C-alpha positions as CSV (number, residue, x, y, z in Angstrom):
1,M,90.7,79.1,91.0
2,A,93.3,80.9,93.2
3,D,93.4,80.5,96.9
4,L,90.6,82.5,98.6
5,V,91.2,84.5,101.8
6,V,88.3,85.6,104.0
7,T,88.7,88.5,106.4
8,L,86.5,89.0,109.4
9,N,86.0,92.2,111.5
10,A,83.5,91.4,114.2
11,G,82.1,94.4,116.2
12,S,79.4,94.9,118.8
13,S,76.5,95.0,116.3
14,S,78.0,93.8,113.0
15,V,80.4,91.3,111.4
16,K,82.1,92.7,108.3
17,F,83.7,90.4,105.9
18,A,85.6,90.4,102.6
19,L,86.8,87.8,100.1
20,F,90.1,88.2,98.4
21,A,92.0,86.2,95.8
22,A,95.6,85.5,96.6
23,D,96.7,85.6,93.0
24,A,98.8,88.8,92.8
25,E,101.4,90.7,94.8
26,W,98.6,92.5,96.6
27,P,95.3,90.8,97.5
28,R,92.6,91.2,94.9
29,L,89.2,92.1,96.4
30,M,86.3,90.0,95.1
31,V,83.5,90.5,97.6
32,S,82.7,92.8,100.5
33,G,79.8,92.6,102.9
34,A,78.5,92.5,106.4
35,V,75.9,91.2,108.7
36,E,74.7,94.4,110.3
37,G,72.1,95.4,113.0
38,L,72.8,92.5,115.3
39,G,70.6,92.9,118.4
40,A,68.0,95.0,116.6
41,R,67.2,94.4,112.9
42,P,69.9,92.2,111.4
43,R,70.4,92.2,107.6
44,F,72.9,90.5,105.3
45,R,74.5,92.9,102.8
46,V,76.9,91.8,100.1
47,E,78.6,93.6,97.2
48,I,80.4,91.7,94.4
49,V,83.2,93.7,92.7
50,D,82.1,94.6,89.2
51,G,78.8,92.8,89.9
52,K,75.6,93.2,91.8
53,A,74.9,94.2,95.3
54,S,72.2,92.5,97.4
55,E,70.6,92.8,100.9
56,R,68.2,90.7,102.8
57,K,66.7,90.7,106.3
58,L,67.7,88.1,108.9
59,D,66.0,86.7,112.0
60,A,65.9,89.2,114.8
61,T,67.3,86.8,117.3
62,L,70.5,86.3,115.3
63,G,73.7,86.4,117.3
64,H,77.4,86.7,116.4
65,G,77.8,82.9,116.0
66,Q,74.9,82.6,113.6
67,A,76.0,85.7,111.7
68,I,79.4,84.2,111.0
69,A,77.7,80.9,110.0
70,E,75.5,82.9,107.6
71,I,78.6,84.5,106.0
72,F,80.4,81.2,105.5
73,N,77.3,79.5,104.2
74,W,77.1,82.3,101.6
75,V,80.7,81.9,100.6
76,E,80.4,78.1,100.2
77,D,77.2,78.4,98.2
78,S,78.5,81.2,96.0
79,Y,82.0,79.7,95.3
80,P,81.5,75.9,95.5
81,A,84.6,75.2,93.4
82,A,86.8,77.5,95.4
83,T,89.1,76.8,98.3
84,V,89.1,79.0,101.4
85,S,92.8,78.7,102.2
86,A,93.1,81.1,105.1
87,I,90.9,83.4,107.3
88,G,92.2,86.6,108.7
89,H,90.7,88.3,111.8
90,R,91.0,91.9,113.0
91,V,91.8,91.6,116.7
92,V,91.8,95.0,118.5
93,H,94.3,94.1,121.3
94,G,97.5,92.1,121.1
95,G,98.9,93.1,124.4
96,L,102.7,93.2,124.9
97,R,103.4,89.8,123.2
98,Y,102.0,90.3,119.7
99,S,103.8,92.8,117.5
100,A,103.0,91.0,114.3
101,P,100.2,88.8,112.8
102,V,100.1,85.2,114.2
103,I,98.5,81.9,113.3
104,I,95.9,81.2,115.9
105,D,96.1,78.0,118.0
106,A,94.6,77.1,121.4
107,E,97.3,78.8,123.3
108,T,97.0,82.0,121.3
109,L,93.2,82.0,121.7
110,A,93.5,81.7,125.5
111,E,96.0,84.6,125.6
112,L,93.6,86.8,123.5
113,K,90.8,86.0,125.9
114,A,93.0,87.1,128.8
115,L,93.3,90.5,127.1
116,I,89.5,91.1,127.2
117,P,89.7,93.4,130.2
118,L,92.0,95.7,128.2
119,A,89.4,96.0,125.4
120,P,86.1,95.0,126.8
121,L,83.9,96.4,124.0
122,H,85.9,94.9,121.1
123,Q,87.9,91.9,122.1
124,P,85.0,89.6,123.0
125,H,83.4,90.1,119.5
126,N,86.8,89.5,117.8
127,I,87.1,86.3,119.7
128,A,83.5,85.3,118.8
129,G,84.5,85.7,115.1
130,I,87.6,83.5,115.6
131,E,85.6,80.7,117.3
132,G,82.9,80.8,114.7
133,A,85.4,80.6,111.9
134,C,87.2,77.8,113.5
135,E,84.0,75.9,113.8
136,A,83.0,76.5,110.2
137,F,86.5,75.7,108.8
138,P,88.4,73.7,111.4
139,H,91.3,72.8,109.2
140,V,91.9,76.2,107.6
141,P,94.6,78.5,109.1
142,Q,93.2,81.4,111.1
143,V,95.4,84.5,111.4
144,A,95.0,87.2,114.1
145,C,96.0,90.7,112.9
146,F,96.3,93.2,115.7
147,D,95.3,96.9,115.8
148,T,98.0,97.4,118.5
149,A,100.9,95.7,116.6
150,F,101.9,98.7,114.4
151,H,102.6,100.8,117.5
152,R,104.7,98.3,119.5
153,G,108.0,99.9,118.6
154,H,107.4,103.1,120.5
155,A,110.1,104.7,122.7
156,F,109.6,104.6,126.4
157,V,108.6,108.2,126.6
158,D,105.8,107.6,124.1
159,D,104.8,104.3,125.8
160,A,104.8,105.0,129.5
161,Y,102.5,106.7,132.0
162,A,104.0,108.5,135.0
163,L,103.0,105.8,137.4
164,P,105.4,103.7,139.5
165,Y,107.7,101.9,137.1
166,S,106.4,98.5,138.3
167,Y,103.1,99.3,136.5
168,Y,104.9,99.8,133.3
169,E,106.6,96.4,133.8
170,Q,103.2,94.9,134.4
171,G,102.1,96.1,130.9
172,L,100.1,99.1,132.0
173,R,101.2,101.4,129.2
174,R,100.1,103.1,126.0
175,F,99.3,100.6,123.3
176,G,97.6,102.6,120.6
177,F,95.0,101.4,118.2
178,H,93.8,101.7,114.5
179,G,97.2,100.2,113.6
180,L,95.9,98.2,110.6
181,S,94.5,101.4,109.1
182,Y,97.8,103.3,109.8
183,E,99.9,100.6,108.3
184,Y,97.8,100.6,105.2
185,I,98.0,104.4,104.8
186,S,101.8,104.2,105.4
187,R,102.2,101.7,102.6
188,R,99.7,103.6,100.3
189,L,101.5,107.0,100.9
190,R,104.8,105.4,99.7
191,I,103.0,105.0,96.3
192,I,101.3,108.4,96.3
193,D,104.2,110.5,97.5
194,P,107.3,108.4,98.2
195,I,109.4,111.4,99.2
196,H,107.1,112.9,101.8
197,A,106.2,109.3,103.0
198,E,109.7,109.0,104.4
199,G,109.5,112.2,106.4
200,G,107.3,113.2,109.3
201,V,103.6,112.4,108.5
202,I,100.5,112.7,110.7
203,V,97.6,110.5,109.8
204,A,94.1,111.5,111.0
205,H,91.9,108.4,111.3
206,L,88.6,110.1,111.9
207,G,85.5,108.0,112.3
208,N,83.2,106.9,115.0
209,G,86.4,105.9,116.7
210,A,89.1,108.5,116.1
211,S,92.8,108.9,116.6
212,L,95.9,110.4,115.2
213,C,99.3,108.8,114.5
214,A,102.7,110.4,113.9
215,L,104.9,108.5,111.4
216,K,108.6,108.8,110.6
217,G,110.0,106.8,107.7
218,G,106.7,104.9,107.6
219,R,106.9,103.8,111.2
220,S,104.6,104.7,114.1
221,I,106.3,107.0,116.5
222,A,103.4,108.2,118.6
223,T,99.6,108.0,118.6
224,T,96.8,109.6,120.6
225,M,95.1,106.5,121.8
226,G,96.8,104.9,124.8
227,F,96.1,102.0,127.3
228,S,92.5,101.9,126.0
229,A,90.5,103.1,123.0
230,L,89.2,106.0,125.2
231,E,92.3,108.2,125.2
232,G,93.0,111.1,122.9
233,L,90.4,112.6,120.6
234,P,86.7,112.8,121.4
235,M,84.8,110.2,119.3
236,G,81.3,109.2,118.4
237,T,80.3,108.1,121.9
238,R,83.7,108.0,123.7
239,C,85.1,110.8,125.8
240,G,88.7,111.1,124.6
241,E,91.2,113.0,126.8
242,I,89.9,113.6,130.4
243,D,91.3,114.5,133.8
244,P,91.5,111.3,135.9
245,G,90.6,113.5,138.9
246,L,87.2,114.0,137.4
247,L,86.7,110.2,137.2
248,L,87.7,109.9,140.9
249,Y,85.2,112.6,141.7
250,L,82.4,110.7,139.8
251,L,83.3,107.5,141.7
252,H,83.6,109.0,145.2
253,S,81.4,112.1,145.3
254,E,78.7,111.1,142.8
255,G,78.6,107.5,143.9
256,M,79.0,106.0,140.4
257,T,79.8,102.3,140.2
258,P,82.7,101.2,137.9
259,S,80.1,99.7,135.5
260,E,78.2,103.0,135.3
261,L,81.4,105.0,134.8
262,S,82.4,102.6,132.0
263,H,79.0,103.1,130.3
264,L,79.3,106.9,130.6
265,L,82.8,107.0,129.1
266,Y,82.3,104.5,126.3
267,E,78.7,105.0,125.3
268,R,77.3,108.3,126.5
269,S,80.1,110.7,125.9
270,G,82.0,112.2,122.9
271,L,80.0,113.8,120.1
272,L,76.8,112.2,121.4
273,G,77.2,113.5,124.9
274,L,78.3,117.0,123.9
275,S,75.6,117.5,121.3
276,G,72.7,115.7,122.8
277,V,71.8,115.1,119.2
278,S,73.7,112.2,117.7
279,H,77.1,110.4,117.5
280,D,77.0,110.6,113.7
281,M,78.9,113.5,112.2
282,R,76.6,113.6,109.2
283,V,73.6,114.3,111.5
284,L,75.5,116.9,113.5
285,E,76.6,118.8,110.3
286,A,72.9,118.9,109.1
287,S,71.6,119.9,112.5
288,K,70.7,123.5,113.4
289,E,71.1,122.8,117.2
290,P,73.7,125.1,118.8
291,R,75.0,122.1,120.8
292,A,75.7,120.2,117.6
293,A,77.8,123.0,116.3
294,A,79.6,123.2,119.6
295,A,80.4,119.5,119.5
296,I,81.8,119.9,116.0
297,A,83.9,122.8,117.1
298,Y,85.3,120.9,120.1
299,F,86.2,117.9,117.8
300,I,88.1,120.2,115.5
301,H,89.8,122.0,118.4
302,R,91.1,118.7,119.9
303,I,92.4,117.5,116.5
304,K,94.4,120.7,116.1
305,M,95.8,120.4,119.6
306,E,96.9,116.8,119.0
307,I,98.4,117.5,115.6
308,A,100.5,120.3,117.1
309,A,101.7,118.0,119.9
310,L,102.6,115.2,117.5
311,T,104.4,117.5,115.2
312,A,106.7,118.4,118.1
313,V,107.3,114.7,118.8
314,I,108.5,114.0,115.2
315,G,110.4,117.2,114.9
316,G,108.3,118.8,112.1
317,L,105.5,118.0,109.7
318,D,106.0,116.9,106.0
319,A,102.5,115.7,105.2
320,L,99.0,115.4,106.7
321,V,96.6,112.6,105.7
322,F,92.9,112.4,106.4
323,T,91.3,109.0,106.4
324,A,88.3,106.9,107.7
325,G,84.6,107.8,107.5
326,I,84.8,111.4,108.7
327,G,88.3,112.1,107.4
328,E,87.3,110.9,103.9
329,R,83.9,112.5,103.7
330,S,83.6,115.6,105.8
331,T,84.7,118.8,104.0
332,R,83.8,120.8,107.0
333,I,86.0,118.9,109.4
334,R,89.0,118.9,107.0
335,A,88.6,122.6,106.4
336,G,88.3,123.4,110.1
337,V,91.5,121.5,110.9
338,V,93.6,122.8,108.0
339,D,92.5,126.4,108.3
340,G,93.4,126.3,112.0
341,L,96.9,125.2,111.3
342,G,98.0,127.8,108.8
343,W,100.9,128.7,111.2
344,L,102.3,125.2,110.5
345,G,102.4,126.0,106.7
346,L,99.2,124.3,105.7
347,A,96.8,125.9,103.2
348,L,93.6,124.4,101.8
349,D,92.4,124.3,98.3
350,K,88.6,124.8,98.9
351,T,87.6,123.5,95.5
352,A,89.7,120.3,95.8
353,N,88.4,119.8,99.3
354,A,84.8,120.2,98.2
355,R,85.4,117.6,95.4
356,H,87.1,115.2,97.9
357,E,90.2,115.0,95.7
358,S,93.2,113.1,96.9
359,L,95.3,116.2,97.3
360,I,93.4,119.1,99.0
361,S,96.2,121.5,99.9
362,A,96.6,124.7,97.9
363,P,99.6,125.1,95.6
364,Q,101.2,127.6,98.1
365,S,100.9,125.2,101.0
366,R,104.3,124.2,102.4
367,I,102.9,120.9,103.5
368,P,100.8,118.5,101.3
369,V,97.4,117.5,102.7
370,F,96.0,114.2,101.4
371,V,92.6,112.5,101.6
372,T,93.3,108.7,101.3
373,P,90.7,106.0,101.8
374,T,91.9,103.4,104.3
375,D,91.4,99.6,103.7
376,E,91.9,97.6,106.9
377,E,90.5,94.5,105.2
378,A,93.1,94.6,102.5
379,M,95.8,94.9,105.1
380,I,94.4,92.0,107.0
381,A,94.3,89.9,103.8
382,R,97.9,90.8,103.0
383,H,99.1,89.7,106.5
384,T,97.0,86.6,106.3
385,I,98.4,85.6,102.9
386,E,101.9,86.1,104.2
387,A,101.4,84.3,107.5
388,A,99.7,81.3,105.9
389,G,102.4,81.1,103.2
390,L,100.0,81.7,100.3
391,S,101.8,84.7,98.7
392,V,102.7,84.5,95.1
393,A,106.4,84.9,95.9
394,A,106.2,82.0,98.4
395,R,104.7,79.8,95.7
C-alpha cells in the first residue's frame, strides 16, 4: 500500500482528521472524520470515500489527548497493513519566522508554544494535536502547516500598523489567517480559470471565521484579518473591525478586565452578539427575528466594504470567489454581496446561484463570480508529502 498521510486540525471542541494516500501528483483522500463535541457530548464520526459513514458516542470526559489517541487507534485498527509515513498539522500562527511548512522538532514546538499569546483560542489546541501525534507515532515526521504563511510576503503598507516603528520590528504587525484555504483556492482557480487566476482576484472565505484575501498572480497581496483573528469582517462570535477607542472605554470607564474583554470580543460578539439569536448563519436565515435580519445585513455590508477596499489595493478586480461554509452554501449572502457590487461590473445569475453552481455570475457580468469549495486538509496533505519527501516526483 502507498504511504499514508494523516492530517490533523485540532480546534477548541473538535479534532478533524483525514487520511490520504501519497500515490499521485495530488494527495488522494481515503477517509475524513472528526471527534466532535469535546467538553459536552463527544462523538467519533468517520466517512470512508466511496464507502460507509459511521458515528459513535464517546465518554463525556474525553479531552483532546484522548481524542487524538482515539483517531490513531482507529487508523491502526482499520489499516493494519498500512504505514503512516507522515502527519500534517494545521497550525494557526507561524509568527514572523515560518513562511512555509516545516518538520517539527523540539525547538520548533517550543517556538510554536511561544506564539500562544498571538492566537490564544487556536494555538494551544493545535499544539495539543502535535503532542498527541508525537506520542502515538514518535518516529513519524510531523509537519506544521501555517495559516499565516501564505500572507508572509505582504508589502510594508499592507503589513504594518501606524504605531511607533519599533513595534513593527518587534513583530506587532498584520499576519492574516485562513492562508491554507486561500492557497488551495489559488491553486484550484488556476485549473478552473487560468486566465483570470493570474489577475486580481478576491476570495471570500465566509464561515464561522470569516475573512477576505486579495490575490494577484495567485499570491496574497492583502487580507482583512490582521494581528489576530479578530480583525476585519464580523464572524460567528468575533467582532471584526472595531474602534480601539471603544475598547479603551470598556477597560477604563466600564471597568472590564482584559479577560472579560477578550471573552466579549471572541465569544459574545459578531453574528451572535448582533442578533441575540445564534452564531449560525443557517439559524439566522431561518429566523423571523428582526435582529437576525439586521445581523445578516451588517455581515453583507461589511463584506461589500472590504471587497471595495481590496479592489483598490490590487488595482481592479478580475474575479470573485466565494468559499467556506457560508460562502459555499448561502445563496442569500452571495446574492446580497454581488447585487450590492453592480457598480464594479458584477451581475448575478439567480438560477445558477440557487443551484450552487460553480459559476454564478450572469453572462453579461464583466467579472466572473465563482463558488469553489475549499479543502484545507488536502493542502495540508500536499505540504506534508513534500516536506517529508514522500512525493511521487521525489521517489
